[in-house]
C-alpha positions, 0 to 999 in steps of 0.5 A, a space after each residue: 500500500 505504499 503507492 497511496 502515500 505517493 499518490 497523496 504526496 502527488 496530489 498535495 504537490 499538484 495543489 501546491 503548484 496550482 496555489 503557486 500559479 494563483 499567487 503568480 497571477 496575483 503578483 503579475 496583475 497587481 497595481 505595481 506589476 511585480 514582474 521579477 517576483 512573478 516570473 520567479 514564482 512561475 518557475 517554482 510553480 512549474 517545478 512543483 506542479 510537474 513533480 506532483 504529476 510525476 509522483 501521481 504517474 509513479 503511484 499509478 504504475 506501482 498500483 498496476 504492478 501490484 495488481 498484476 503481481 497479485 493476478 499472477 500469484 492467483 493464476 499460479 495457485 489455481 490448477 490449469 484447465 485441461 487444454 483442448 487441442 484439435 488435431 487431425 488423426 495421423 491417417 488423415 494427414 498422410 501425404 500421397 
């Protein structure tokens, strides 16, 4: 269940990145147009937001791997079904 912590951290970083973008918008649309501060915070927001998206991708990949490993283990425990092979009899496949 370690992927849940990664997913929660990913969502927290995505929300923090969106909050940084909100603050950037406030800095860039203020009366004195703080261009330097707004542009620096925009870069920070992009890094935080992309880090959150990456953590979400890693969490989903970990969940898929855990589910596939569980499915493989379940298939190993169940006895295989009898295979049905349809083949011709040796007498019908003789060449002339």
